[in-house]
C-alpha positions in Angstrom: 89.7 -41.8 23.1 87.6 -45.0 22.5 83.8 -44.8 22.3 81.9 -46.5 25.0 79.4 -49.0 23.7 75.8 -48.8 24.8 74.6 -51.4 27.2 73.7 -54.5 25.1 70.2 -54.8 26.6 69.3 -51.5 24.9 70.6 -51.7 21.5 70.4 -55.5 21.2 68.8 -56.4 17.9 65.2 -57.4 18.3 63.7 -59.9 15.9 61.7 -58.2 13.2 58.9 -60.8 12.8 56.3 -58.1 12.3 55.8 -54.6 13.3 53.6 -55.2 16.4 56.0 -57.8 17.7 58.9 -55.6 17.1 57.3 -52.8 19.2 56.3 -55.2 21.9 59.8 -56.6 22.0 61.3 -53.1 22.5 58.7 -52.1 25.1 59.8 -55.1 27.2 63.1 -53.2 27.6 61.2 -50.5 29.7 60.1 -51.0 33.3 58.4 -48.4 35.3 57.0 -48.6 38.8 53.8 -46.5 38.0 53.2 -47.2 34.3 52.4 -50.2 32.1 53.3 -50.2 28.4 51.7 -52.4 25.7 51.0 -52.1 22.0 48.3 -53.1 19.6 47.5 -53.1 16.0 44.6 -50.8 15.0 43.4 -50.6 11.4 46.8 -51.5 10.2 48.7 -49.1 12.4 50.7 -49.8 15.5 49.7 -48.0 18.7 51.6 -47.9 22.0 49.3 -47.8 25.1 50.4 -46.3 28.4 48.4 -47.0 31.4 48.8 -46.2 35.2 49.5 -49.4 37.2 47.2 -49.8 40.2 45.4 -46.5 39.7 42.9 -45.5 42.5 41.5 -42.8 40.3 39.9 -43.0 36.8 42.6 -42.1 34.3 42.5 -42.6 30.6 44.8 -44.8 28.6 47.3 -42.8 26.5 47.5 -43.9 22.9 50.6 -43.2 21.0 50.6 -44.0 17.2 53.8 -45.2 15.7 54.4 -44.0 12.1 55.3 -46.8 9.7 58.5 -44.8 8.7 59.7 -45.0 12.3 59.1 -48.7 12.4 61.5 -49.2 9.4 64.1 -46.6 10.6 67.7 -47.9 11.2 67.5 -46.0 14.6 64.1 -47.4 15.5 65.0 -48.0 19.2 66.0 -44.3 19.6 62.9 -43.1 17.8 60.7 -45.2 19.9 62.4 -43.9 23.1 62.0 -40.3 22.0 58.3 -40.8 21.2 57.7 -42.6 24.4 59.3 -39.9 26.5 57.3 -37.2 24.6 54.1 -39.3 25.0 54.7 -39.6 28.8 55.0 -35.8 29.1 51.7 -35.4 27.1 50.0 -38.1 29.2 50.8 -36.6 32.5 49.8 -33.1 31.3 46.4 -34.5 30.1 45.8 -35.9 33.7 45.3 -32.4 35.1 41.7 -32.0 36.1 42.0 -28.3 36.6 44.4 -25.6 35.5 44.4 -21.8 35.5 43.2 -21.9 31.9 40.2 -24.0 32.7 38.7 -21.7 35.4 35.0 -20.9 34.8 33.5 -17.5 34.8 31.9 -18.4 38.2 35.3 -18.8 39.9 36.0 -15.7 42.0 39.7 -16.2 41.8 39.5 -16.0 38.1 37.8 -12.7 38.2 40.5 -11.3 40.5 43.2 -12.6 38.3 44.7 -14.8 40.9 
């Protein structure tokens, strides 16, 4: 059975002018109605930034460092996608303002084990 090729827009070669531009070029392949993706160089390292679009509540920017070995990997696109998806999970978990584990000693529900 012949293998199906991935859509060209995903695995399309991206110019490797420099590491930051490479990441920015790949991030342009992602569009999300709630999230904005960007990248920056910080002290010689590349960081992917994830922000909420049009947020009505104060939410931090998630910073995802990209390891140099991942930038040079032949499967860079797949590594970036995996890191991006893992980062999105972490970002949304970090947005919780209260969890059962963060209950204070003054919370009556915490004393009752509820």
